[in-house]
N, C-alpha and C positions, 0 to 999 in steps of 0.2 A: 503494500500500500504505499503510495507516494505521500510526501508532505501535504500536498495539495488535497489529496483524496482524504486524508486524515482530518485535515482542517475542515472540510465540508461535512464530514461525518460528525464532528465535534458540533458544528454550528446545528446540524439537523437534531442531533440529540438534545441540545440545548433548548431549542425551539420546542422539542416534545415535552420536555421536563418543564418548561415555562408554563405550558398550557394545561399541566396536570397537577391536580392535588392529591392523587393517589397514585403511588408508585411502589411496587412491590419488586423484590429482588430475589431470584431463587436459582438454584443450580439444577439445570435440566439434562446436564450431561449424562450419558449412558442409556438414554432412553431410546428404544428401538423406533424405527421408522413408523410403525403402526401405532403405538403409543404417543409419539409426538404429533402424529396426525390428529389423533383424537383430542390431545391436549389443545392443539391450534383450534380444532372445530368447536370444543367446549368454551374456549375463550372467545371466539368469534361470536357464538350464539349469546354469550353474556355481555357483549359489547366491550370486551377488554383486548387492548392491543398487546400481542406478545412478540417480543424481539429479543433475538440473541445478540448481545453486544460484547465489544472487547472492554475489558476493565479499565485500561489506561484511558481510553476514549470517553467512557461513562464518567470516570473521575474527573477528567478535564471539563466535561460538560457540566458536572455537578459544581465545580468551581466556579464556572463561567455564569451559572444560573443565579438568579436574584433570590431563589429560595435558599434556606439555611438547612442543608442535609446533615449537618452534625458529624456524628461517627460513622455514617453511613458508608463512605469511601474506604473505611478500615475493613469492611467484610468483602471487598471486591478482589477476590482470590479464587483461582479455578475458573470453572465455567459459570457465566452469569447471563441470565435473562431477566427481562423487565417486562412487568405486567402493568400496564397503564390503564386505569379503570375510573369510572364516575362513581361507582359504588363501593364504599369502604371494604366491605366484608366479602365481595364478589371473588377476588383472587384467592383470598385464604380458603374460601368454601371450595373452589376448584382444585387447589393444591391438595387440601385435606382429602377430598374425593379420590384423587389420583394416587394418593398415599396409602389408600386401602389395598390397593394391589401391588405397590412396589415402594421403595424407600424414596424415590425421587418423583416429583421435584422436590429438593430439599430447600426450605424456606430459609433466607439468609437474613432479610430484613425489609423494612417498609418505611415510606414516608407517607403519612396520611394527614392531610390538612395542617401540616406544620409540626406535626408530632413525629418522633423517630422511634421506631420499634426495631430492635435487633435481637436475632436469637430464635432458633427453631421452637424453643418452649413456649413462645408467644402465639403460635399459629392457632391454637384452639380459641384462645381469647380474641383474636382477630376474626376469627370465623363467626364468633357469636356477637360481634359488634351489629348494633342495629344501623339500619341505613337512614339516611336524612329523612326519606319518605315514611318509614316506619315511625321514626320518633315523632314527626310532625303529625301523623295519623293518630298516634296515642294522645298527644297533647290535645288535639280537636276532640277527640272522644271524651277526654277528661272535661274539656271546658264545656261540652255540649251537655254532659250529664246533669250538673246542677241546674242548667237553664231548662232542660227538660222537666226537672222535678218542680220548678217554680211555675212553669206553665201548666203543668198537670195539676198542681194545688190550685192555681188560679182558676183554671177551668172547673175543677172540682167544686170550688168555692162558689163560682158564678151559677153552676146547675143547682147548688142547695139552695140558693138565693131564689132562684127562678122558681123552684118548686114550692118554696113558701109563700111567695107572692102570688103564685096561681091559687094557692089553697085559700 
């Protein structure tokens, strides 16, 4: 790879990182062609961009990015693939699902909305994170519950008054 090609690749990765609030890094080495194809297909269906990257180029892109990736560059050893998603727990769920059949992909770390997560032991926690939509839905449900009770009480009160006025 020429110096110019590396520069273009770093700029491309920097642009991808700048647009992403959710980036997972995992080791996908050793997966056979069929498993790799299934992983890519699962990522595509979930709206996740999966890309195998060179560690040095990803590290330079992280340094050039406006985001603070903290200690994430320290995990860039061996084979690295990035999962770029819009839903925080989607890559973790896919990685966890594939790990039921083999040891890979091995989760290395993640950048999620400014927070840094490093270590395979965090995979279960990340998979159980609620998406923004799920949290908003729960909040709306909680907010609607008291309002529904008040409306029901008012209607009930109005019905009772209506019955006594009619009598």
